Backbone as numpy.savetxt, mean C-alpha at the origin, in Angstrom:
# Nx Ny Nz CAx CAy CAz Cx Cy Cz
0.76 -19.27 20.01 0.39 -19.34 18.59 1.31 -18.42 17.78
1.69 -18.86 16.58 2.53 -18.04 15.69 1.61 -17.34 14.69
1.64 -16.01 14.73 0.75 -15.19 13.90 1.58 -14.31 12.97
1.18 -14.23 11.71 1.79 -13.31 10.75 0.77 -12.26 10.36
1.10 -11.00 10.61 0.24 -9.89 10.22 0.68 -9.36 8.86
-0.28 -9.10 7.98 0.02 -8.58 6.64 -0.69 -7.24 6.48
0.08 -6.20 6.17 -0.50 -4.87 6.06 0.32 -4.03 5.08
-0.32 -3.07 4.44 0.33 -2.30 3.37 1.25 -1.19 3.88
1.30 -0.98 5.18 2.18 0.03 5.75 2.39 -0.23 7.22
3.29 0.54 7.82 3.57 0.35 9.24 4.04 1.67 9.83
3.53 2.03 11.02 3.97 3.28 11.65 5.49 3.36 11.73
6.00 4.52 11.37 7.43 4.70 11.23 7.82 4.75 9.78
7.01 4.09 8.92 7.19 4.15 7.47 6.02 4.87 6.82
4.83 4.61 7.30 3.63 5.29 6.79 2.58 5.27 7.90
1.65 6.23 7.81 0.63 6.34 8.85 -0.76 6.40 8.22
-1.69 5.73 8.86 -3.08 5.73 8.42 -3.86 4.89 9.41
-5.17 4.90 9.27 -6.00 4.18 10.21 -5.70 2.70 10.26
-5.51 2.08 9.09 -5.23 0.65 9.05 -3.89 0.33 9.71
-2.87 1.15 9.39 -1.55 0.92 9.96 -1.58 1.04 11.49
-2.26 2.07 12.00 -2.32 2.29 13.44 -3.06 1.14 14.13
-4.17 0.69 13.51 -4.93 -0.44 14.06 -4.08 -1.70 14.11
-3.43 -2.03 12.99 -2.62 -3.24 12.91 -1.46 -3.19 13.90
-0.87 -2.01 14.05 0.24 -1.84 14.98 -0.20 -2.08 16.42
-1.32 -1.47 16.81 -1.82 -1.62 18.17 -2.21 -3.07 18.46
-2.88 -3.71 17.50 -3.28 -5.11 17.68 -2.07 -6.01 17.79
-1.07 -5.76 16.95 0.13 -6.59 16.97 0.86 -6.48 18.30
0.98 -5.28 18.81 1.66 -5.09 20.10 0.92 -5.83 21.21
-0.40 -5.80 21.18 -1.17 -6.50 22.22 -1.04 -8.02 22.06
-1.16 -8.50 20.82 -1.04 -9.94 20.58 0.34 -10.45 20.98
1.36 -9.61 20.80 2.73 -10.02 21.09 2.97 -10.27 22.57
2.07 -9.80 23.41 2.20 -10.08 24.84 1.75 -11.50 25.18
1.09 -12.16 24.22 0.56 -13.51 24.47 1.03 -14.54 23.44
1.41 -14.06 22.25 1.73 -14.97 21.15 3.01 -14.52 20.44
3.50 -15.37 19.55 4.60 -14.98 18.68 4.03 -14.32 17.44
4.36 -13.05 17.22 3.78 -12.29 16.11 4.88 -11.67 15.25
4.76 -11.82 13.94 5.64 -11.16 12.99 4.79 -10.42 11.97
5.42 -9.50 11.24 4.68 -8.61 10.34 5.32 -8.61 8.95
4.48 -8.70 7.93 4.90 -8.49 6.54 4.25 -7.20 6.08
5.07 -6.20 5.71 4.51 -4.90 5.32 5.27 -4.32 4.15
4.69 -3.28 3.56 5.30 -2.60 2.42 5.91 -1.28 2.89
7.10 -0.97 2.37 7.72 0.32 2.61 8.14 0.92 1.27
8.52 2.18 1.27 9.04 2.84 0.07 10.31 3.57 0.47
11.45 2.96 0.19 12.74 3.48 0.64 13.67 3.62 -0.56
14.04 4.86 -0.87 14.89 5.11 -2.04 16.30 4.53 -1.89
16.69 4.19 -0.67 18.03 3.66 -0.46 18.11 2.15 -0.71
16.94 1.52 -0.91 16.90 0.07 -1.13 16.53 -0.25 -2.57
16.93 -1.43 -3.03 16.53 -1.88 -4.36 15.04 -2.19 -4.37
14.45 -2.07 -5.55 13.04 -2.40 -5.68 12.80 -3.88 -5.35
11.79 -4.13 -4.54 11.40 -5.46 -4.08 12.44 -6.09 -3.13
13.34 -5.26 -2.61 14.27 -5.78 -1.60 13.50 -6.02 -0.30
13.79 -7.13 0.33 13.13 -7.51 1.58 14.09 -7.27 2.73
13.67 -6.41 3.65 14.49 -6.10 4.81 13.84 -6.68 6.06
14.61 -7.39 6.87 14.10 -7.98 8.11 14.76 -7.27 9.29
13.93 -6.74 10.19 14.46 -6.04 11.34 13.48 -6.20 12.51
13.98 -5.97 13.70 13.14 -6.05 14.89 12.88 -4.64 15.40
11.60 -4.29 15.48 11.19 -2.97 15.95 10.19 -3.16 17.09
10.46 -2.53 18.22 9.61 -2.67 19.40 9.42 -4.15 19.79
10.46 -4.94 19.56 10.40 -6.35 19.90 9.63 -7.20 18.91
9.20 -6.59 17.79 8.41 -7.30 16.78 9.24 -7.43 15.50
9.30 -8.61 14.95 10.07 -8.85 13.74 9.27 -8.40 12.52
9.84 -7.44 11.77 9.19 -6.90 10.58 9.89 -7.41 9.33
9.10 -7.92 8.40 9.58 -8.27 7.06 9.08 -7.16 6.14
9.94 -6.20 5.85 9.53 -5.00 5.11 9.94 -5.12 3.65
8.96 -5.10 2.76 9.21 -5.23 1.32 9.21 -3.85 0.68
10.28 -3.54 -0.01 10.39 -2.23 -0.64 9.67 -2.19 -1.99
8.66 -1.36 -2.10 7.92 -1.20 -3.36 7.67 0.29 -3.57
8.56 0.93 -4.35 8.45 2.36 -4.64 7.69 2.61 -5.95
7.12 1.55 -6.50 6.45 1.61 -7.81 7.44 1.95 -8.92
8.72 1.67 -8.68 9.75 1.98 -9.67 9.65 1.10 -10.90
9.01 -0.06 -10.76 8.87 -0.97 -11.90 7.41 -1.18 -12.25
6.61 -0.16 -12.02 5.19 -0.24 -12.33 4.99 -0.24 -13.84
4.61 -1.39 -14.36 4.46 -1.51 -15.80 3.03 -1.47 -16.29
2.08 -1.61 -15.36 0.68 -1.62 -15.74 -0.18 -1.32 -14.51
-1.42 -0.97 -14.75 -2.34 -0.74 -13.64 -2.54 -2.01 -12.82
-2.51 -3.15 -13.48 -2.72 -4.43 -12.80 -1.69 -4.67 -11.71
-0.46 -4.14 -11.90 0.59 -4.36 -10.92 0.31 -3.65 -9.60
-0.69 -2.77 -9.57 -1.08 -2.13 -8.33 -1.83 -3.09 -7.41
-2.37 -4.16 -7.98 -3.12 -5.10 -7.15 -2.73 -6.57 -7.37
-1.92 -6.86 -8.38 -1.46 -8.24 -8.60 -0.03 -8.18 -9.11
0.92 -8.55 -8.24 2.33 -8.41 -8.58 3.06 -9.72 -8.27
3.43 -10.47 -9.28 4.07 -11.78 -9.07 5.37 -11.70 -8.27
6.12 -10.63 -8.43 7.39 -10.52 -7.71 7.15 -10.35 -6.21
6.12 -9.58 -5.86 5.79 -9.41 -4.45 5.28 -10.73 -3.87
4.45 -11.42 -4.64 3.92 -12.71 -4.18 5.05 -13.70 -3.93
6.05 -13.71 -4.80 7.19 -14.62 -4.63 7.96 -14.29 -3.35
8.15 -13.03 -3.08 8.84 -12.62 -1.85 8.03 -13.05 -0.62
6.73 -12.92 -0.73 5.87 -13.28 0.39 5.90 -14.78 0.66
5.96 -15.58 -0.39 6.04 -17.03 -0.20 7.29 -17.39 0.61
8.38 -16.66 0.35 9.61 -16.92 1.10 9.43 -16.56 2.58
8.69 -15.49 2.84 8.43 -15.09 4.22 7.56 -16.15 4.91
6.55 -16.65 4.22 5.71 -17.71 4.77 6.55 -18.93 5.15
7.48 -19.28 4.29 8.33 -20.44 4.54 9.23 -20.19 5.75
9.68 -18.94 5.90 10.56 -18.59 7.00 9.81 -18.53 8.33
8.66 -17.89 8.34 7.91 -17.67 9.58 7.14 -18.92 10.00
6.57 -19.62 9.02 5.72 -20.79 9.27 4.62 -20.47 10.30
3.76 -19.51 9.97 2.72 -19.10 10.92 1.61 -20.15 11.03
0.92 -20.10 12.16 -0.24 -20.96 12.34 -1.51 -20.28 11.84
-1.46 -18.96 11.72 -2.56 -18.19 11.16 -2.00 -16.90 10.58
-2.58 -16.42 9.48 -2.19 -15.15 8.88 -3.37 -14.19 8.98
-3.12 -13.02 9.55 -4.14 -11.98 9.64 -3.82 -10.92 8.59
-4.66 -10.82 7.57 -4.48 -9.86 6.49 -5.29 -8.61 6.79
-4.60 -7.46 6.84 -5.27 -6.18 7.08 -5.51 -5.41 5.78
-4.51 -5.40 4.91 -4.67 -4.67 3.65 -3.64 -5.16 2.65
-4.01 -5.19 1.37 -3.13 -5.67 0.31 -2.78 -4.60 -0.70
-3.17 -3.35 -0.44 -2.85 -2.24 -1.35 -1.34 -2.10 -1.51
-0.88 -2.02 -2.76 0.54 -1.93 -3.11 1.34 -3.16 -2.67
0.61 -4.22 -2.36 1.23 -5.54 -2.19 0.74 -6.39 -3.36
-0.06 -7.40 -3.10 -0.61 -8.21 -4.19 -1.78 -9.02 -3.68
-2.87 -8.99 -4.41 -4.04 -9.76 -4.00 -3.77 -11.27 -4.05
-2.75 -11.67 -4.79 -2.41 -13.09 -4.87 -1.77 -13.62 -3.60
-1.50 -12.74 -2.63 -0.98 -13.22 -1.35 -1.99 -14.15 -0.68
-3.28 -13.90 -0.92 -4.32 -14.76 -0.34 -4.21 -16.18 -0.88
-3.96 -16.30 -2.18 -3.81 -17.63 -2.78 -2.56 -18.32 -2.23
-1.49 -17.55 -2.02 -0.26 -18.13 -1.49 -0.47 -18.68 -0.08
-1.24 -17.94 0.72 -1.52 -18.40 2.09 -2.36 -19.67 2.05
-3.36 -19.67 1.18 -4.23 -20.85 1.08 -3.45 -22.06 0.61
-2.58 -21.86 -0.38 -1.78 -22.98 -0.89 -0.85 -23.54 0.18
-0.43 -22.67 1.11 0.44 -23.11 2.20 -0.34 -23.84 3.28
-1.68 -23.84 3.16 -2.51 -24.54 4.12 -2.65 -23.82 5.45
-2.46 -22.50 5.42 -2.53 -21.72 6.66 -3.88 -21.01 6.74
-4.57 -21.07 7.88 -5.84 -20.35 8.03 -5.65 -18.84 7.86
-6.67 -18.19 7.29 -6.62 -16.76 7.03 -7.69 -16.05 7.84
-7.30 -14.97 8.50 -8.25 -14.01 9.09 -8.05 -12.71 8.34
-9.14 -12.10 7.88 -9.00 -10.85 7.12 -9.93 -9.78 7.68
-9.36 -8.62 7.97 -10.14 -7.47 8.41 -10.29 -6.52 7.24
-11.53 -6.20 6.86 -11.80 -5.30 5.74 -11.90 -3.88 6.28
-10.80 -3.15 6.20 -10.74 -1.78 6.73 -11.43 -0.77 5.82
-11.52 -1.09 4.53 -12.20 -0.20 3.59 -12.71 -1.05 2.43
-13.05 -0.41 1.30 -13.66 -1.12 0.17 -12.66 -1.44 -0.94
-11.35 -1.45 -0.62 -10.36 -1.60 -1.67 -10.53 -2.89 -2.47
-11.01 -3.95 -1.86 -11.14 -5.23 -2.57 -12.14 -5.17 -3.72
-13.05 -4.18 -3.70 -14.03 -4.06 -4.78 -14.00 -2.69 -5.45
-13.13 -1.81 -4.97 -13.07 -0.44 -5.53 -11.62 0.00 -5.59
-11.14 0.37 -6.78 -9.73 0.74 -6.92 -9.37 2.00 -6.15
-10.37 2.80 -5.77 -10.12 3.97 -4.93 -10.20 3.63 -3.44
-10.86 2.54 -3.13 -10.94 2.10 -1.76 -12.10 2.64 -0.95
-12.77 3.68 -1.46 -13.80 4.34 -0.65 -15.19 4.34 -1.29
-15.34 3.73 -2.45 -16.62 3.71 -3.17 -17.16 5.13 -3.35
-16.27 6.02 -3.77 -16.66 7.40 -4.05 -16.17 7.77 -5.45
-17.05 8.45 -6.21 -16.71 8.85 -7.58 -15.81 10.09 -7.57
-15.33 10.46 -8.76 -14.47 11.63 -8.88 -15.15 12.91 -8.41
-16.47 12.98 -8.56 -17.18 14.19 -8.15 -17.53 14.19 -6.66
-17.07 13.17 -5.93 -17.29 13.13 -4.50 -18.55 12.40 -4.06
-19.39 11.99 -5.02 -20.62 11.29 -4.66 -20.33 9.81 -4.38
-21.19 9.20 -3.57 -21.03 7.80 -3.21 -21.53 6.89 -4.33
-20.91 5.73 -4.45 -21.43 4.69 -5.33 -22.52 3.94 -4.57
-23.76 4.10 -4.98 -24.87 3.42 -4.28 -24.74 1.91 -4.41
-24.29 1.45 -5.57 -24.08 0.02 -5.80 -22.75 -0.15 -6.52
-21.98 -1.12 -6.06 -20.71 -1.38 -6.71 -20.92 -2.39 -7.83
-20.88 -1.89 -9.07 -21.00 -2.76 -10.24 -19.98 -2.30 -11.27
-19.59 -3.19 -12.15 -18.56 -2.85 -13.13 -18.94 -1.65 -13.97
-20.22 -1.46 -14.21 -20.66 -0.36 -15.06 -20.30 1.00 -14.46
-20.19 1.08 -13.14 -19.84 2.35 -12.50 -18.34 2.59 -12.47
-17.55 1.52 -12.48 -16.10 1.67 -12.33 -15.45 2.42 -13.49
-16.03 2.35 -14.66 -15.39 2.99 -15.81 -15.39 4.51 -15.73
-16.14 5.09 -14.78 -16.10 6.55 -14.63 -14.85 6.99 -13.87
-14.23 6.10 -13.10 -13.04 6.42 -12.31 -11.77 5.80 -12.87
-11.86 4.60 -13.38 -10.69 3.83 -13.75 -9.81 4.48 -14.83
-10.38 5.06 -15.90 -9.50 5.61 -16.94 -8.55 6.68 -16.42
-9.04 7.60 -15.58 -8.18 8.66 -15.05 -7.05 8.07 -14.22
-7.38 7.17 -13.32 -6.37 6.61 -12.43 -5.34 5.80 -13.21
-5.82 4.98 -14.17 -4.90 4.09 -14.87 -3.98 4.86 -15.81
-4.44 5.97 -16.37 -3.60 6.71 -17.32 -2.67 7.68 -16.63
-3.11 8.26 -15.50 -2.30 9.27 -14.84 -1.34 8.68 -13.81
-1.71 7.56 -13.20 -0.88 7.02 -12.12 0.58 6.76 -12.53
0.85 6.07 -13.66 2.24 5.83 -14.02 3.02 7.12 -14.23
2.40 8.13 -14.87 3.07 9.40 -15.09 3.34 10.10 -13.77
2.37 10.04 -12.87 2.54 10.68 -11.56 3.65 10.00 -10.77
3.73 8.68 -10.87 4.79 7.95 -10.17 6.15 8.34 -10.71
6.28 8.41 -12.04 7.57 8.77 -12.63 7.97 10.18 -12.24
7.00 11.11 -12.25 7.30 12.49 -11.87 7.71 12.58 -10.41
7.03 11.83 -9.56 7.35 11.84 -8.14 8.76 11.33 -7.89
9.13 10.24 -8.58 10.47 9.69 -8.39 11.53 10.69 -8.84
11.28 11.37 -9.97 12.25 12.34 -10.47 12.40 13.50 -9.50
11.27 14.02 -9.00 11.32 15.13 -8.06 12.00 14.72 -6.76
11.79 13.48 -6.36 12.41 12.99 -5.14 13.93 13.01 -5.24
14.42 12.78 -6.45 15.87 12.78 -6.65 16.45 14.18 -6.78
15.70 15.08 -7.43 16.28 16.36 -7.81 15.81 17.56 -6.99
14.71 17.44 -6.28 14.22 18.59 -5.49 14.49 18.34 -4.02
15.38 19.11 -3.40 15.69 18.92 -1.97 14.42 19.04 -1.11
14.22 18.07 -0.24 13.09 18.13 0.68 11.77 17.68 0.11
11.75 17.18 -1.14 10.47 16.79 -1.74 9.81 15.65 -0.96
10.60 14.78 -0.36 10.04 13.65 0.39 9.35 14.09 1.68
9.68 15.29 2.14 9.04 15.79 3.36 7.54 15.97 3.11
6.67 15.35 3.92 5.22 15.47 3.71 4.72 16.91 3.71
5.49 17.83 4.37 5.06 19.23 4.44 5.69 20.09 3.34
6.42 19.46 2.41 7.08 20.19 1.35 6.06 20.96 0.49
6.33 22.24 0.24 5.42 23.04 -0.59 5.38 22.50 -2.02
6.54 22.06 -2.52 6.58 21.51 -3.88 5.71 20.26 -3.95
5.81 19.41 -2.93 5.01 18.19 -2.90 3.52 18.51 -2.88
3.16 19.55 -2.13 1.76 19.95 -2.05 1.25 20.44 -3.40
2.07 21.22 -4.10 1.67 21.71 -5.42 1.47 20.55 -6.39
2.41 19.60 -6.38 2.30 18.44 -7.29 1.05 17.63 -6.96
0.80 17.41 -5.66 -0.38 16.64 -5.27 -1.66 17.34 -5.73
-1.72 18.67 -5.54 -2.91 19.41 -5.96 -3.09 19.39 -7.48
-1.97 19.46 -8.20 -2.05 19.43 -9.66 -2.56 18.08 -10.14
-2.06 17.00 -9.52 -2.50 15.66 -9.89 -3.99 15.48 -9.62
-4.44 15.97 -8.45 -5.86 15.88 -8.11 -6.71 16.68 -9.10
-6.21 17.86 -9.47 -6.96 18.70 -10.41 -7.05 18.04 -11.78
-5.97 17.39 -12.21 -5.99 16.70 -13.50 -7.03 15.59 -13.50
-7.14 14.87 -12.37 -8.13 13.82 -12.28 -9.55 14.37 -12.39
-9.75 15.57 -11.80 -11.08 16.16 -11.78 -11.34 17.03 -13.01
-10.27 17.31 -13.77 -10.44 18.14 -14.95 -10.63 19.61 -14.63
-10.06 20.07 -13.50 -10.21 21.46 -13.10 -8.85 22.07 -12.87
-8.74 23.42 -12.88 -7.48 24.09 -12.66 -6.89 23.73 -11.31
-5.58 23.59 -11.22 -4.94 23.25 -9.95 -4.78 24.47 -9.09
-4.92 24.27 -7.80 -4.71 25.34 -6.85 -3.74 24.85 -5.79
-2.83 25.69 -5.40 -1.86 25.28 -4.39 -1.13 26.47 -3.83
-0.32 26.28 -2.82 0.38 27.38 -2.20 1.46 27.93 -3.10
1.77 29.18 -2.95 2.85 29.78 -3.71 4.18 29.25 -3.20
5.12 29.12 -4.10 6.44 28.64 -3.73 7.38 29.81 -3.56
8.03 29.89 -2.38 8.94 31.01 -2.12 10.13 30.96 -3.05
């Protein structure tokens, strides 16, 4: 069987529970079936929305570059026509018999419509609540759980994220270019910026490590 896995990241480019799960499942499936992967990466050396095809661990990866460099609205975080168009090309190339969707964060929710229009069966694993919560975890800014997911509750979180995210993305890109080592996950500068962004969302003073 020809299987296409769709996930928002991949070990070697990003790490998280969903990525690790998808990676392990793909490796196991590849011992019995033909499996390829469509995933998102963020690579400053590539053009925005550039699609790179490579074979890693014997698995063919279709890696789409999305650094949020052309983020024009909050909607583009979950519905991006350019990403959907690139994905349609991958569908045409791979011609899978089934598509297993793990996560669509920083890809596009319209990928589901593209798969359906292609007449390919869909399997979807819901690793978190991202499909109904822009934070993915059904937790408010103050750390409390959303007992019920309704539109009336979303307005307590959405304004902060939608207004600060584009500015944070632009600042991150600038620092990535001008501050040596900013891309390093352990960078002190990166930690300070992350803490400041979190504090702005919560409306409290930022705290972070001192910079030597």
